[in-house]
C-alpha positions as CSV (number, residue, x, y, z in Angstrom):
1,M,154.7,129.8,138.6
2,D,154.3,127.2,135.8
3,A,157.4,128.2,134.1
4,I,159.8,127.6,137.7
5,R,157.9,124.6,138.6
6,Y,158.8,123.4,134.5
7,V,162.5,124.6,135.4
8,L,162.5,122.6,138.6
9,S,161.3,119.5,137.1
10,I,163.8,119.8,134.7
11,C,166.5,119.7,137.4
12,V,164.9,116.6,139.2
13,L,165.4,114.6,135.7
14,S,168.9,114.6,135.9
15,F,168.9,111.9,138.8
16,V,166.1,109.7,137.1
17,G,166.5,110.0,133.2
18,P,169.3,107.7,131.0
19,A,171.6,110.1,130.9
20,G,171.5,110.8,134.3
21,L,172.5,107.5,135.7
22,A,175.5,106.7,137.1
23,Q,178.0,106.0,134.8
24,E,180.0,102.6,134.7
25,S,182.9,103.9,131.5
26,C,183.6,107.1,129.4
27,E,184.9,105.6,126.5
28,P,184.3,107.0,123.6
29,A,181.0,105.3,121.7
30,G,179.8,105.9,118.2
31,G,182.2,108.3,116.5
32,V,181.8,110.9,119.3
33,A,183.9,110.8,122.9
34,F,182.3,112.3,126.3
35,V,183.8,115.0,129.0
36,C,182.5,113.1,131.9
37,G,181.0,114.5,135.3
38,P,179.8,118.2,134.4
39,V,176.3,117.9,135.8
40,N,173.7,119.5,133.1
41,A,175.7,121.2,131.1
42,E,172.9,122.9,129.1
43,D,174.7,125.4,127.8
44,L,178.5,126.3,126.5
45,V,180.2,129.0,125.3
46,L,184.1,129.5,123.9
47,V,186.3,132.3,125.9
48,P,187.2,134.5,123.3
49,G,190.7,134.3,122.0
50,T,191.2,131.2,124.1
51,D,190.5,127.2,123.8
52,W,188.7,127.2,127.2
53,I,185.0,126.5,127.3
54,I,182.6,127.7,129.9
55,A,179.7,125.0,130.5
56,S,176.5,126.0,132.6
57,G,175.5,123.3,135.5
58,M,171.7,123.4,135.6
59,A,171.3,121.4,139.0
60,T,171.4,122.9,142.8
61,G,174.9,124.4,143.1
62,A,176.4,123.0,140.3
63,G,177.6,126.4,139.4
64,F,180.0,126.4,136.1
65,Y,182.5,124.3,134.8
66,L,185.7,125.0,132.8
67,I,186.7,122.8,130.0
68,D,189.8,122.7,128.0
69,A,189.0,122.3,124.6
70,P,192.6,120.5,123.2
71,S,192.6,118.1,126.5
72,G,188.6,117.4,127.3
73,A,189.9,118.3,131.3
74,F,187.3,119.9,133.0
75,S,186.9,121.6,136.9
76,P,184.4,123.4,138.7
77,L,185.1,127.4,137.6
78,A,184.4,129.3,141.1
79,T,183.5,133.2,140.9
80,G,184.7,136.4,142.8
81,V,181.9,139.3,143.0
82,R,182.9,142.9,142.3
83,H,179.3,144.6,142.1
84,D,178.5,147.1,139.4
85,A,175.7,148.9,141.5
86,S,175.6,151.8,139.2
87,M,174.7,149.4,136.2
88,Y,172.9,146.7,138.1
89,P,171.5,148.8,140.7
90,Q,168.3,145.7,141.3
91,C,170.7,143.0,143.2
92,S,172.8,143.8,145.9
93,A,174.7,140.8,146.3
94,A,175.7,137.6,144.0
95,P,173.6,134.7,144.0
96,A,174.3,132.0,147.2
97,P,176.8,129.5,145.4
98,G,174.4,126.5,147.0
99,E,171.7,127.4,145.8
100,F,172.4,128.8,142.3
101,E,171.9,127.0,139.1
102,S,173.3,128.2,135.9
103,H,171.1,127.6,132.9
104,G,171.2,129.4,129.2
105,L,174.4,131.3,128.6
106,H,175.5,134.7,126.2
107,I,179.4,135.6,126.2
108,R,180.6,138.8,124.1
109,P,184.2,140.2,123.9
110,A,184.8,143.6,126.0
111,G,188.5,143.8,125.0
112,E,191.9,143.2,126.2
113,G,191.0,139.8,127.1
114,R,187.8,140.5,129.0
115,S,184.3,138.9,128.1
116,T,181.2,139.6,129.5
117,L,179.0,136.6,130.2
118,H,175.5,136.6,130.7
119,V,173.5,133.5,132.5
120,V,170.3,132.4,133.3
121,G,170.2,132.2,136.7
122,H,167.9,129.7,139.0
123,G,167.6,128.4,142.6
124,A,168.7,131.6,144.2
125,R,166.5,133.6,142.5
126,E,165.1,134.0,139.4
127,A,167.4,136.5,136.9
128,I,170.0,136.9,134.6
129,E,173.0,137.3,136.4
130,V,176.1,139.2,134.7
131,F,180.2,138.2,135.5
132,E,183.1,139.5,133.8
133,V,185.3,136.9,132.7
134,D,189.3,137.7,132.5
135,A,191.2,135.3,130.0
136,R,194.5,137.0,130.7
137,G,195.9,134.6,133.2
138,A,196.7,130.9,132.9
139,R,193.1,130.2,133.5
140,P,190.0,132.3,132.7
141,T,188.4,133.8,136.2
142,L,184.9,134.7,136.6
143,T,183.6,137.9,138.7
144,W,179.8,138.2,139.5
145,K,179.2,142.2,138.0
146,G,175.2,142.5,138.9
147,C,172.1,140.9,137.9
148,V,168.4,142.1,136.1
149,P,165.8,139.9,137.8
150,M,162.9,138.3,136.0
151,P,159.5,139.6,136.3
152,D,157.3,137.7,139.2
153,G,156.5,134.3,138.6
154,L,158.5,134.2,135.4
155,A,161.6,132.1,134.8
156,A,164.2,133.1,131.8
157,N,165.0,130.0,129.4
158,S,167.9,131.5,127.2
159,V,169.7,134.9,127.2
160,A,171.3,136.9,124.4
161,A,173.4,140.7,125.1
162,L,173.8,143.2,122.5
163,A,177.1,145.8,122.1
164,D,175.4,148.5,124.6
165,G,174.5,145.9,127.3
166,S,171.0,145.9,126.4
167,I,169.8,142.1,127.2
168,V,167.2,140.1,125.5
169,A,165.6,136.8,127.0
170,T,163.4,134.4,126.5
171,V,160.4,132.9,128.5
172,L,159.3,129.4,127.6
173,F,156.0,129.2,129.6
174,L,154.2,132.4,130.4
175,G,151.4,132.5,133.6
176,G,148.8,130.0,132.5
177,T,150.3,127.9,129.8
178,T,151.3,124.5,129.8
179,F,154.3,121.7,128.2
180,A,151.1,120.4,126.4
181,D,150.2,123.3,125.1
182,S,153.6,123.9,123.6
183,V,153.6,120.3,121.8
184,A,150.1,121.4,120.9
185,M,152.3,124.2,119.0
186,R,150.2,126.7,121.0
187,P,151.9,129.6,122.0
188,T,153.5,129.6,125.7
189,G,156.3,132.0,125.5
190,A,157.9,135.5,124.6
191,V,161.3,137.5,124.7
192,F,161.5,140.0,127.0
193,E,164.1,143.1,126.5
194,W,166.0,145.0,129.2
195,S,168.4,148.2,128.6
196,P,171.0,149.6,130.8
197,G,168.8,152.1,133.1
198,D,165.3,150.6,132.5
199,S,163.6,149.4,136.0
200,E,162.7,145.7,134.6
201,F,162.2,143.7,131.8
202,T,159.3,144.5,129.4
203,K,157.9,141.8,127.1
204,V,158.3,142.0,123.2
205,E,155.3,142.1,121.9
206,G,154.7,139.9,118.7
207,T,157.1,137.0,119.7
208,E,154.8,134.9,121.2
209,L,156.0,131.5,119.9
210,P,155.1,127.7,121.3
211,A,157.7,127.3,124.0
212,N,160.6,130.3,123.5
213,N,163.5,128.6,123.8
214,G,167.3,129.6,122.3
215,I,168.0,133.3,121.7
216,E,170.7,135.1,119.5
217,V,171.2,138.4,118.4
218,S,172.5,139.6,114.9
219,A,176.0,141.2,114.9
220,D,174.6,144.7,113.6
221,G,171.9,144.2,116.6
222,R,168.6,144.3,114.3
223,E,167.8,141.3,114.2
224,I,167.0,138.3,117.1
225,Y,166.7,134.8,116.4
226,V,164.6,132.6,118.4
227,A,164.5,128.7,118.8
228,S,160.3,127.4,118.9
229,S,160.8,124.2,120.6
230,G,156.9,123.2,120.0
231,F,156.9,124.2,116.3
232,Q,160.6,123.0,116.2
233,T,162.0,126.1,114.1
234,I,164.0,128.9,114.5
235,V,162.2,132.4,113.9
236,A,164.0,135.7,113.1
237,F,162.7,138.8,114.5
238,S,163.0,142.2,114.1
239,N,164.7,143.8,117.5
240,T,161.9,146.2,117.9
241,N,158.7,146.5,120.2
242,P,156.7,145.5,118.8
243,A,158.4,142.8,116.9
244,R,158.1,141.6,113.6
245,E,158.5,138.1,112.1
246,L,160.8,138.6,109.5
247,R,162.0,134.7,108.3
248,T,161.9,131.2,109.6
249,T,163.2,127.8,108.9
250,G,161.1,125.3,108.1
251,Q,160.5,122.2,110.5
252,L,163.1,121.1,111.6
253,P,164.0,117.3,112.4
254,I,164.9,118.1,115.9
255,T,163.3,120.0,119.0
256,P,165.6,122.8,118.8
257,D,166.8,124.0,122.0
258,N,169.6,126.5,122.5
259,V,170.5,128.4,119.5
260,H,174.4,130.5,119.2
261,M,175.8,132.3,116.1
262,G,179.0,130.0,115.0
263,P,182.5,131.8,113.9
264,D,181.2,132.0,110.4
265,G,178.1,133.7,110.8
266,Q,175.7,130.5,110.7
267,L,173.6,129.8,113.7
268,L,174.0,126.7,115.5
269,T,171.8,124.5,117.2
270,A,171.1,120.9,118.5
271,G,168.4,118.6,120.1
272,M,166.7,115.3,120.4
273,K,165.8,113.6,117.2
274,N,162.3,114.0,116.7
275,D,160.9,110.8,115.2
276,V,161.8,108.1,117.0
277,P,159.4,105.3,117.0
278,E,161.1,103.5,120.2
279,C,160.4,106.8,122.4
280,G,156.8,107.2,120.8
281,G,157.6,109.2,117.6
282,P,157.4,113.1,117.4
283,P,156.9,114.8,120.6
284,G,153.3,115.7,120.9
285,P,150.4,115.8,123.3
286,E,150.7,112.6,124.9
287,H,154.0,113.2,126.0
288,S,155.2,114.8,129.3
289,I,158.6,116.4,129.7
290,E,159.4,113.5,131.8
291,I,158.9,110.7,129.2
292,L,160.5,113.1,126.7
293,A,163.4,113.3,129.1
294,S,163.6,109.7,130.1
295,C,163.9,108.1,126.7
296,P,167.2,107.6,125.2
297,R,167.1,110.0,121.5
298,G,169.8,110.6,119.0
299,T,171.4,113.8,118.4
300,I,171.2,115.9,115.5
301,A,173.5,119.4,115.7
302,I,172.4,121.9,112.5
303,A,173.7,124.9,111.2
304,V,171.1,127.7,109.7
305,D,172.0,130.3,107.0
306,P,170.1,133.0,108.9
307,A,169.9,135.4,105.9
308,T,167.8,132.6,103.7
309,M,167.0,130.2,107.2
310,E,167.7,127.3,104.9
311,H,169.3,124.5,107.3
312,R,172.2,122.0,106.9
313,I,173.1,119.0,109.4
314,L,176.6,119.0,111.1
315,F,176.4,115.7,112.5
316,E,173.8,112.8,114.2
317,T,174.5,110.4,116.4
318,P,172.4,107.4,117.7
319,A,170.3,106.9,120.9
320,F,172.7,106.7,123.9
321,A,171.6,105.3,127.2
322,E,175.2,107.2,128.4
323,F,173.9,110.8,126.7
324,S,170.7,112.5,125.4
325,N,168.4,115.5,126.1
326,A,171.2,117.2,123.9
327,T,170.6,121.1,123.8
328,M,173.4,123.1,121.8
329,V,176.2,122.6,119.4
330,L,179.8,124.7,120.0
331,P,182.8,124.8,117.8
332,A,185.7,124.8,119.7
333,G,189.5,123.2,119.6
334,G,188.5,122.0,116.4
335,R,185.7,119.8,117.4
336,L,182.3,120.0,118.1
337,W,180.4,120.2,121.8
338,V,177.1,119.3,123.1
339,G,175.5,120.0,126.2
340,T,172.5,118.3,127.8
341,F,169.6,119.3,129.9
342,S,169.3,116.3,131.8
343,G,172.9,114.3,132.4
344,N,176.4,114.2,133.6
345,R,178.4,114.1,130.5
346,V,179.2,116.5,127.8
347,L,179.4,115.1,124.3
348,S,182.5,115.9,121.9
349,A,182.5,114.8,118.2
350,P,185.1,115.9,115.2
351,G,184.7,119.3,114.1
352,D,185.4,119.9,110.0
């Protein structure tokens, strides 16, 4: 239950951290702009073939947001239900909207204007929820198809899907591990996998890291990429069980969170700057998650070459009282969009 309590503590922080304070203005600052209103938009994905962004809402009942990249306008995104019981027999009903918290996201094209959205869900239950995205109309619609429950006592953090419908998901904290263990660079989490026809998720041996966070898969499905918030690296593993560690980045200047494949084949991640003296310096055993989340840290967005694991900085910002706790970066509409695990804004920076 430690992992579940951790996830719940993050949600509470949205109302006590500086990024969660009531905002007086939504004006641009420091060369970046904001979309103000979405609560804890922890992850963002671009609907294929469109300029629509789907944002998660990691707070009770927040659900999803739809952002128009050219204008920055947003609105809540409601969901329909059409259960695929043959593919997802483990769940008989969609999560209750008033209880549902959406966390990590992953989207794959499914042809003819449709996509499949995999979502780390909390609140109503701990599961990977699966939705169909239909972008053939004036705006995308979202329809729940089913879910795969997480093993008892475990909460997923991020998810990625393969072309055959298989799912890989990270667990930040296994039973008996703590946030203090992760910042002390002791293994706390792992990757779990599920394939159509499996009755449950299975742990992928050899993927244990300090705070397994974001996850992505290679285009050919042969590799998986995992962000370790404790090591402050991204690690490439073979997509086998047991997995083999293939390559890793050096230590990044951020605490990496989510990781997604960009349109140019580069891995994209973002996070809070590590070495901020006024916030007590780099994360360490003396820091609690509450301390880290409550002191504004600047954002750094990074691209990683998955072949060499070399990284380059896309942009960075100073610390803003209005926006901190960065989690990811997404190119869309000629701009770079950044989510947060604790706040009521999405950051938007000029793109290349």
